[in-house]
PLY file of the C-alpha trace (Angstrom):
ply
format ascii 1.0
element vertex 351
property float x
property float y
property float z
element edge 350
property int vertex1
property int vertex2
end_header
30.83 16.25 16.04
29.77 14.47 12.83
28.71 11.43 14.85
26.69 13.65 17.21
24.90 15.27 14.27
23.99 11.83 12.95
22.56 10.78 16.32
20.46 13.93 16.56
19.23 14.20 12.97
18.81 10.66 11.66
15.61 9.86 13.62
13.98 12.99 12.17
15.28 12.28 8.69
13.84 8.79 8.79
10.44 10.25 9.58
10.64 12.75 6.74
10.08 10.06 4.17
8.77 6.97 5.83
5.69 8.76 7.13
4.83 5.36 8.54
4.70 4.00 12.05
7.79 2.05 13.11
6.80 0.23 16.29
9.08 -1.72 18.55
8.75 -5.17 17.05
7.75 -8.10 19.21
8.10 -11.69 18.06
5.27 -14.09 18.93
6.50 -17.54 19.91
3.27 -19.21 21.01
1.43 -21.66 18.74
-1.54 -20.42 16.74
-4.94 -21.01 18.33
-8.28 -19.76 17.04
-9.47 -19.55 20.65
-6.95 -16.75 21.18
-8.00 -14.68 18.17
-10.32 -11.65 18.38
-13.91 -11.63 17.16
-14.65 -11.05 13.49
-15.53 -7.53 12.32
-19.06 -6.58 11.29
-18.90 -4.51 8.14
-22.41 -3.18 8.58
-20.83 -1.28 11.48
-19.11 1.81 10.07
-16.60 1.70 12.95
-15.12 -1.37 11.29
-14.11 0.69 8.27
-11.01 2.88 8.44
-12.44 5.04 5.66
-15.80 5.53 4.00
-16.35 8.21 1.35
-19.55 9.62 2.84
-18.04 10.53 6.21
-15.20 12.74 7.36
-12.02 10.74 8.03
-8.29 10.65 7.40
-8.72 9.74 3.73
-10.10 13.23 3.06
-6.80 14.97 3.79
-4.45 16.49 1.21
-0.69 17.07 1.60
0.63 20.36 2.92
2.35 22.51 0.29
0.42 20.84 -2.54
-2.34 22.00 -4.87
-4.27 18.73 -4.66
-7.98 18.57 -3.88
-10.09 15.87 -2.26
-12.64 14.99 -4.95
-14.31 11.93 -3.46
-17.73 13.60 -3.53
-17.67 13.79 -7.35
-15.48 10.78 -8.19
-16.83 8.28 -10.69
-14.86 5.26 -9.43
-14.32 3.48 -6.13
-11.05 2.59 -4.44
-10.82 -0.47 -2.20
-7.67 0.08 -0.16
-6.04 -2.61 2.03
-3.59 -1.20 4.56
-0.24 -2.80 5.52
0.90 -4.27 8.85
0.53 -1.83 11.74
0.36 -4.56 14.39
3.88 -5.34 15.61
3.94 -4.71 19.34
3.39 -7.24 22.12
-0.18 -8.59 21.89
-2.61 -7.42 24.55
-6.08 -8.50 25.62
-7.62 -11.11 23.32
-5.08 -10.50 20.57
-2.35 -12.87 19.54
-1.38 -13.62 15.96
-4.18 -11.38 14.67
-5.20 -7.86 15.68
-8.52 -6.81 17.14
-10.35 -4.35 14.87
-11.65 -2.67 18.03
-8.15 -1.88 19.34
-8.12 1.94 19.41
-4.32 2.21 19.44
-3.82 0.01 16.38
-6.64 1.79 14.57
-5.02 5.14 15.32
-1.75 3.86 13.82
-3.55 2.70 10.70
-5.31 6.04 10.28
-2.39 8.35 11.08
0.13 6.40 9.04
-1.30 4.28 6.25
-4.53 6.13 5.53
-2.98 9.61 5.58
0.29 8.80 3.80
-0.98 6.12 1.43
-4.73 5.97 0.91
-5.07 9.72 0.35
-3.18 9.29 -2.92
-6.48 8.14 -4.36
-8.85 10.85 -3.09
-8.40 12.94 -6.23
-9.93 10.26 -8.44
-11.91 7.78 -6.35
-14.18 7.20 -3.39
-12.08 5.40 -0.79
-13.27 2.32 1.10
-10.73 0.80 3.47
-11.78 -1.96 5.89
-10.33 -2.60 9.30
-9.36 -6.26 9.41
-7.74 -8.71 11.77
-4.32 -8.06 10.28
-1.64 -10.66 10.94
1.09 -9.71 13.39
4.50 -8.69 12.05
5.80 -12.02 13.36
4.32 -13.87 10.37
7.08 -12.44 8.20
9.94 -13.74 10.30
8.60 -16.81 12.13
9.70 -20.35 11.31
6.24 -21.56 12.36
4.76 -21.75 8.87
1.49 -23.18 10.15
0.92 -20.16 12.41
1.93 -17.83 9.59
-0.49 -19.37 7.13
-3.38 -19.45 9.60
-2.87 -15.83 10.66
-2.73 -14.60 7.07
-5.73 -16.75 6.13
-7.79 -15.22 8.94
-6.77 -11.72 7.87
-7.75 -12.46 4.27
-11.11 -13.86 5.35
-11.91 -10.41 6.77
-10.73 -8.60 3.64
-12.81 -10.90 1.47
-15.85 -10.43 3.70
-15.40 -6.65 3.59
-15.13 -6.67 -0.19
-18.25 -8.78 -0.53
-20.10 -6.37 1.76
-18.79 -3.47 -0.33
-20.05 -5.10 -3.53
-23.51 -5.71 -2.08
-24.04 -2.37 -0.37
-21.75 0.29 -1.83
-20.48 -0.47 -5.32
-23.61 -0.14 -7.49
-21.67 -1.31 -10.57
-19.11 1.49 -10.35
-15.56 0.93 -11.69
-13.07 -0.23 -9.05
-9.44 0.42 -8.18
-7.77 -2.11 -5.88
-4.88 -0.59 -3.92
-2.69 -2.00 -1.18
0.69 -2.10 0.49
2.83 -4.85 2.02
0.59 -7.30 3.95
-2.33 -5.56 2.29
-0.94 -6.57 -1.09
-0.74 -10.22 -0.03
-4.49 -10.07 0.53
-5.15 -7.92 -2.55
-3.45 -10.47 -4.81
-5.80 -13.18 -3.52
-8.76 -10.83 -3.85
-7.98 -10.18 -7.50
-7.51 -13.87 -8.18
-10.82 -14.69 -6.48
-12.96 -11.88 -7.90
-11.36 -10.30 -11.00
-8.84 -12.39 -12.92
-10.75 -13.81 -15.88
-14.07 -13.20 -14.14
-17.00 -10.93 -14.91
-15.90 -8.29 -12.41
-12.66 -7.73 -14.34
-14.64 -5.45 -16.66
-14.98 -3.04 -13.72
-11.28 -3.07 -12.82
-9.71 0.32 -13.53
-6.31 -0.64 -12.11
-4.61 -2.52 -9.30
-1.77 -0.97 -7.31
-0.26 -3.94 -5.46
2.70 -2.23 -3.89
5.38 -3.44 -1.50
5.03 -7.14 -2.24
7.00 -9.07 -4.91
4.68 -10.42 -7.60
5.82 -13.10 -10.01
4.98 -13.06 -13.67
2.04 -15.35 -14.26
0.40 -14.57 -10.89
-2.61 -13.42 -12.91
-3.79 -15.10 -16.09
-5.72 -12.22 -17.64
-4.42 -9.07 -15.95
-1.10 -7.69 -17.21
1.50 -5.36 -15.68
1.22 -1.73 -16.73
3.59 -0.83 -19.57
2.20 2.57 -20.63
1.18 5.46 -18.36
-2.58 5.27 -17.83
-2.99 1.79 -19.32
-6.33 0.85 -17.79
-7.10 -2.63 -16.50
-3.49 -3.38 -15.55
-1.58 -3.78 -12.28
1.51 -2.08 -10.87
3.91 -3.38 -8.23
7.30 -2.39 -6.83
9.54 -2.75 -3.79
11.91 0.16 -3.17
15.58 -0.06 -2.16
18.70 2.06 -2.20
20.60 1.77 -5.47
22.99 -1.17 -5.33
21.29 -2.89 -2.39
20.12 -6.50 -2.50
17.69 -7.54 0.28
18.02 -10.77 2.16
15.81 -13.57 0.89
12.46 -13.83 2.62
9.59 -11.38 2.22
11.45 -9.60 -0.58
12.60 -11.34 -3.73
14.49 -10.40 -6.84
15.03 -12.03 -10.20
13.80 -11.95 -13.80
10.42 -13.46 -12.89
9.50 -10.61 -10.49
7.37 -7.77 -11.84
8.70 -4.32 -10.94
6.99 -1.16 -12.12
8.98 2.06 -12.30
6.51 4.68 -10.93
8.34 7.49 -12.71
7.90 5.79 -16.10
4.97 3.40 -15.55
6.57 0.41 -17.23
8.67 -2.59 -16.24
11.72 -1.70 -18.31
15.15 -1.15 -16.79
15.33 2.37 -18.25
16.69 5.04 -15.93
14.29 7.79 -14.80
15.89 10.98 -13.45
14.59 12.90 -10.45
13.25 15.54 -12.86
10.36 13.10 -13.44
9.59 12.84 -9.72
6.28 14.65 -9.06
6.58 14.71 -5.29
6.42 12.64 -2.11
5.06 13.10 1.40
6.38 12.29 4.85
6.70 14.03 8.19
3.72 16.32 8.89
2.26 15.25 5.54
4.38 17.81 3.74
4.73 17.57 -0.03
8.24 17.65 -1.53
9.10 17.57 -5.25
11.96 16.04 -7.27
13.17 13.86 -4.44
14.78 10.95 -6.21
15.38 9.02 -9.39
14.29 5.42 -10.04
15.37 2.40 -12.05
14.26 -1.22 -12.12
16.96 -3.80 -11.49
16.25 -7.51 -11.57
12.82 -7.20 -9.96
13.77 -4.43 -7.51
13.14 -0.69 -7.73
16.38 1.13 -7.00
16.51 4.80 -5.98
19.18 7.30 -4.97
19.13 9.03 -1.60
16.25 11.50 -1.52
17.34 15.10 -1.94
16.49 16.80 1.35
18.46 18.83 3.89
21.08 16.56 5.49
19.86 13.74 3.24
23.44 12.51 2.87
23.10 11.23 6.45
20.25 8.89 5.63
21.41 5.30 6.25
18.30 3.63 4.82
18.81 0.81 2.32
15.33 -0.69 2.47
12.69 1.92 1.60
9.75 -0.45 1.96
7.84 1.78 4.39
7.95 4.61 1.83
6.98 2.59 -1.27
3.83 4.67 -1.74
4.42 8.05 -0.15
7.85 8.41 -1.78
6.06 8.48 -5.15
2.85 10.18 -4.00
2.65 12.70 -6.85
3.43 10.24 -9.63
0.89 7.79 -8.27
-1.79 10.44 -8.00
-1.25 11.54 -11.59
-1.28 7.99 -12.92
-4.48 7.13 -11.06
-6.22 10.09 -12.69
-4.95 9.01 -16.10
-6.05 5.40 -15.51
-9.55 6.60 -14.66
-9.69 8.85 -17.72
-8.57 6.07 -20.04
-10.88 3.54 -18.43
-13.90 5.63 -19.37
-12.55 6.18 -22.87
-12.46 2.42 -23.40
-15.76 1.84 -21.61
-17.75 4.62 -23.19
-20.97 2.66 -22.98
-20.98 2.85 -19.16
0 1
1 2
2 3
3 4
4 5
5 6
6 7
7 8
8 9
9 10
10 11
11 12
12 13
13 14
14 15
15 16
16 17
17 18
18 19
19 20
20 21
21 22
22 23
23 24
24 25
25 26
26 27
27 28
28 29
29 30
30 31
31 32
32 33
33 34
34 35
35 36
36 37
37 38
38 39
39 40
40 41
41 42
42 43
43 44
44 45
45 46
46 47
47 48
48 49
49 50
50 51
51 52
52 53
53 54
54 55
55 56
56 57
57 58
58 59
59 60
60 61
61 62
62 63
63 64
64 65
65 66
66 67
67 68
68 69
69 70
70 71
71 72
72 73
73 74
74 75
75 76
76 77
77 78
78 79
79 80
80 81
81 82
82 83
83 84
84 85
85 86
86 87
87 88
88 89
89 90
90 91
91 92
92 93
93 94
94 95
95 96
96 97
97 98
98 99
99 100
100 101
101 102
102 103
103 104
104 105
105 106
106 107
107 108
108 109
109 110
110 111
111 112
112 113
113 114
114 115
115 116
116 117
117 118
118 119
119 120
120 121
121 122
122 123
123 124
124 125
125 126
126 127
127 128
128 129
129 130
130 131
131 132
132 133
133 134
134 135
135 136
136 137
137 138
138 139
139 140
140 141
141 142
142 143
143 144
144 145
145 146
146 147
147 148
148 149
149 150
150 151
151 152
152 153
153 154
154 155
155 156
156 157
157 158
158 159
159 160
160 161
161 162
162 163
163 164
164 165
165 166
166 167
167 168
168 169
169 170
170 171
171 172
172 173
173 174
174 175
175 176
176 177
177 178
178 179
179 180
180 181
181 182
182 183
183 184
184 185
185 186
186 187
187 188
188 189
189 190
190 191
191 192
192 193
193 194
194 195
195 196
196 197
197 198
198 199
199 200
200 201
201 202
202 203
203 204
204 205
205 206
206 207
207 208
208 209
209 210
210 211
211 212
212 213
213 214
214 215
215 216
216 217
217 218
218 219
219 220
220 221
221 222
222 223
223 224
224 225
225 226
226 227
227 228
228 229
229 230
230 231
231 232
232 233
233 234
234 235
235 236
236 237
237 238
238 239
239 240
240 241
241 242
242 243
243 244
244 245
245 246
246 247
247 248
248 249
249 250
250 251
251 252
252 253
253 254
254 255
255 256
256 257
257 258
258 259
259 260
260 261
261 262
262 263
263 264
264 265
265 266
266 267
267 268
268 269
269 270
270 271
271 272
272 273
273 274
274 275
275 276
276 277
277 278
278 279
279 280
280 281
281 282
282 283
283 284
284 285
285 286
286 287
287 288
288 289
289 290
290 291
291 292
292 293
293 294
294 295
295 296
296 297
297 298
298 299
299 300
300 301
301 302
302 303
303 304
304 305
305 306
306 307
307 308
308 309
309 310
310 311
311 312
312 313
313 314
314 315
315 316
316 317
317 318
318 319
319 320
320 321
321 322
322 323
323 324
324 325
325 326
326 327
327 328
328 329
329 330
330 331
331 332
332 333
333 334
334 335
335 336
336 337
337 338
338 339
339 340
340 341
341 342
342 343
343 344
344 345
345 346
346 347
347 348
348 349
349 350
């Protein structure tokens, strides 16, 4: 009977917190060829943006059972959000190692998973701009073909960079900026910050960078430091979430004393324990808001948590909580973003 209960309930329990699409993963084995990649997006075309603040879209939503409000219409800062990998199925049409920004099914996955469960964190404090881009296929994270991996990620970043440059020219108008991202999106966001912010004039407009779901080594940035105090403007935060006691296999995830890990319940990189009483809420299935789900503690570059406290939560077999890096800590993130914005304007009172 216990085994039957696990079979019936575990799929639903996984959805409660991941809130993210988990496609059947297909591994590409063909060599990389630019002739097989889709056409570049045109960022003057609003259809090539997943979210824009002056139109109605998924970024306007707020979690069920929460008191949050979408305040993009009055926000004083912008958020440039780069979504994670939602392209993992067998390529179709003109797609191969990179996705087509005109693929309606992939776009729907981006909107219903990443935009709703991740990007909406920021709609209480910023105007959200999130480009569609020729994201690299999931295969880049497991392939032994490093040339294909590098070319696919480079093409994806070229779109992100182009979108950001278009945003600067046409939308920004010297407003403060938050850079936010998850997983593959954080790979591109790191490069974006290195190219446009780190030690450059635009750094003065950087409110914060939330580079989540990707290990970041100390020294990645020369002039931008990890956050060590809640609301410390001009800093970056980064973490990768795992079950307490779990050590991931080497590859995409890394651990060690050189990896920056932010505890989103404390907003510092210490190894201090934070109890679930500090957890402000997370979202998952049906975009429902749930409070005091879990504790958190940094360990050797990883963020360790206990099993979330939900009905039948003891059945959850998850050890790698990567897909829930953001929505697990939705409430804490939302509060910290607001504090970052407030403190940014306190230290930039001449703006």
